[in-house]
N, C-alpha and C positions, 0 to 999 in steps of 0.2 A: 704222932706217925705222918712222914713224908709223904704227901701226893706225889705219885708218879704219873707223867703221861706218855703214852706213844706217839709217833708220829703221826697216825691215823687221828689221835685224839685233837691233836694241833690242827689238823687238816681242819676237823669238823668244827672247832671252836673259832677259826679264825677265818676260814673260808678259803685259806689259801692251799694249794694244792701240794701233796706229799712230794711230788717231783720238784715242783718250785723250791720247797722248803728245803730239800738236799741240796739244789744248786746253790741256793743264798748261802747254804753252811758251809759249801766247800770253796765258794769263791769269795765270801766276804766274811764268813765266820762269825755271823748275828748270831748264832744259837752254839750252846757249848755243852752237848750232852753227855750224861754219864753212860757206862754200861754196865750190864748185868754181869753174872759171872757167866753166862752163855753168849756174852758180846752183843748182845740187843740193846741198842739205844733206848734211853729213856730222859724226859725232860721233867726239870723241877717246876714249881709254881713262880718261880722267878722269870725262867724260860716263857712261860705261857705269855705272863704279863707283858714282856718284853716284846713277844710276837705282836700281840693284841695291840699294843702302842705303834709299832712299826707298820701294823696293816692300816691303820689309821691315816699316818704319814703319807703312806705309799697310795693310797687312794684320793690322797688330796695333793698327787702330783709329783711328790718329791721320789726322787730317785733312789733305788735300793743300794747303790754304791755312794750316794751321799749319806743316807741314813745309817751305813755302816761305820762310817766315819765318827758318829757321835756317840757319846756316852749316854748311859741309861737316865742320868739326871736332865741331860739336854732333852734328849727324846720325851720324856716324861711333860717337860714344861713345854715343847712345843704341842704336845697333845692337848695340854690342857689349853692353850691358846685357841686353837681350833674347837675345844669344847664351848668354849665362851662364846664363839662366832655362830654363824648361822649353819648348821648341819643337816646332813641329808640322815634320813630315817636308818639307814644302815650302820652308819657311824654313831648314832645314839644308842642302838642296841649293841654294838660292839662296847661302848662304854659302860652300859649295864653290866654286860659280862665282867668287864674289868672289875668295877665296884663289887660284884658277888664274889671273885676270885680273891681279892684284896680286903674283904669284909670293910669297905670302905664306905661308910653311910653317907658323909659329906658329898662324896663326889655323886652317889645315888641321888641326892636331895637335888645338886645342881642340875644333873640330867633331866629327872623327872620332872622339876619344877620349870625348867626352860622350857620344855616340851607343851606342858599345859600352858604357859604364856604364849607360846608361839601358834599351836595348832588348836587349843581347846582340849577339855578334858576327855570327851568321848573319843576324838581323833587318837589323841595321845595313847590311851587305854587299846584302842583297837588297832591301830597302825604301828604301835611299838611296843607297848608292854605285852599284848598278846603273842606277837611274834618271838619277843624275847622269851616267852614261857614256852613257847612251841621249841624254840633251840635248845635251852635250859633242859626240855622233856627227854630230847637226845642225848642230851648229854648225860642225864642222870640214867637212862637206859644202858649206855655204853660204859658205866662207871668212869667218867672224865671228871664229874664233881662228887663231893661228899654231900650226906644229908646236912652236915651243919650248915654248908653252903647255901644250899637250896632253901632250908628252914629260914636263915639270915635275910635272904633276899623276898621271900614270901611274906615274912612278917612285916618287912619295909613296905611292901605293895599292899599289904593287907590295912595298914595304918593309913597309906594315903586315901584307900576306897572309904573306908570309916569316916575319914576328915571330910571328903566329899559328900558323904550320904549327910552327914552333921550339918552340912552349908548350903544343902539343897533349898532352892526357892522354886517352888513347883510352877509350872506353867498353869494358865487358866483352862481348864479341861470342863465342859460342858457336860460330857458323858463319861467319868470317871470310873474307873472299875476297880473291884476288890481283888486282890491278889493273896495266897498263901504262898510263901517261898519256904521251901525246906530241902534238906537232904536226908536219904534215907538212912536207917539205922545202920551204922558201922562206916558212913561216907564221912569224912572229917574235909576234904578239900573244897573250900567255902569262897574263893576268891571269885569264880566267875558268879556264884549265886549273889554275893555282895554287890558285884558290879550290875547285875539285872537288877537288884534293888534300887541302885542309883537312876538308872535309866526310868525303869517305871515311875520313881517318885516324882522325877523332875519333868515328866508328862503331867503329872495331875493325878496319877493313880494311887488307890490306897492300898499300901502293903504291910501284911502282916509277916513279919520276918522269924522263922523259927529257926533258922541256921543248921547247926551240925547235928547228924546221928540223931534224927526223931523217931522214937518208936512209932509203929503203925496206929496202936490203940492211941496214942497221944494225938496224932495226926487226925485221927477219926474224931475227936473229942472239940478239938478246935474248928474243925470243919463244921461241926454240928452248931457249934455256938456262933462261929463268923457268917456261916454259909457265902463263902464267896463264888464269884461269877468263874475265876481262874484259880488254877494252882501252876507252880511252876519248881522244876527239880532239875539237878545236874548229876549225871550218874558217871563217875571216872571210874571207880575201882570195881571189879566182880565181886558181886554181893555173896556173903558165906552161906546164909540159911536158907535162901531161896534163889533162883535163877531170875535175872534180868526180864525175862520175858515173862515169867511167873507173876513177877512184882508188878509189871505192867498192867497184864490182866486184872491183878487186885485192884490197883488204881481205878481201873476201868468200872470194874463191879460196885464197889463201895462209894466211888464219889461221881456217880453217872450224871448227875445234873451239874458239874463242873467242867468246862474245857481245861484240859491238863497239859501243858507246855514240858516237854522233856528234851533234854540235851546231854553232851558229853559223851566220852569215848565209847562208854558201854553202848549207848543209843546207836551210834554211827557206825560201830564195828561188827555188830551181830545181826544176824537175821531175825529180826523181831517184826510180828504182825501187830500194828498199831490199830486200836480200835477207833471209832469214830470220833469220839471226844478225846483223843489222846494225839497229840500233834507235836512232831520232831522238829525241831529247828537246830540248823548246823552252825549258827554265828549270830551275833546281836543284829545285824540287818535283814536275817530271817524274822527275827523277833519282832521287829519295826512293822515288817509287813502285814503279819498276822494280826499285829494288836490294833495298828492304826486303821 
């Protein structure tokens, strides 16, 4: 099934206002929308890729009138040249969107590897990959991308995180802490949890990584055996069998001897009372402050 984009979708994905897009369309014919039976414009995946490439060139000072005279092949080659040079973070994010839309693993690797070499792994994740995922979160909610596109790019990022964890050389830590990292039963989105595992390990802390969808009874057994000082979890989706607030209270009562760090959409967007041993953090920098 062909993916169709509205002009509002293009605005959200490219950052170019719909009003500007209409002007560009009328004056320069840069996009060629189809129309539905009820005469509503819709745009193809090729239109989206062309626009994202155009936005990169335009952001680097090339006038839209000049860009409009170039064919798609020339536009794409110019974008590749820019991608190989020093880019600002917004251009990196745009390039990642293009690689997702086009299922282009080679482009993804080139963008991410250049970011890691230039900025370092943590900066690349927090200033480029995290904002990129916030952007595709909006795209997901508005139906601008397909589940397959989201899964494709998430799995590529997941591979990068796992590789980084495997290559960790811990810093010397005279007072290492022991952490259990887990996701509650039914929770499958583990990218943030993997990244926190990396951040803790590279700082010399011990991590017991349990991963996705951990039953509470199993969590309790591991806790009793490992006796960690700290636990950490991320809550993205609404829980089915129990409310997030009730789950927090259960964690507090059962693991009262441990400090529990929690994050994620469910923690930030619901009114939840956090007991004394449970600390909500909103981003990786917050976690730094609490632990250091």
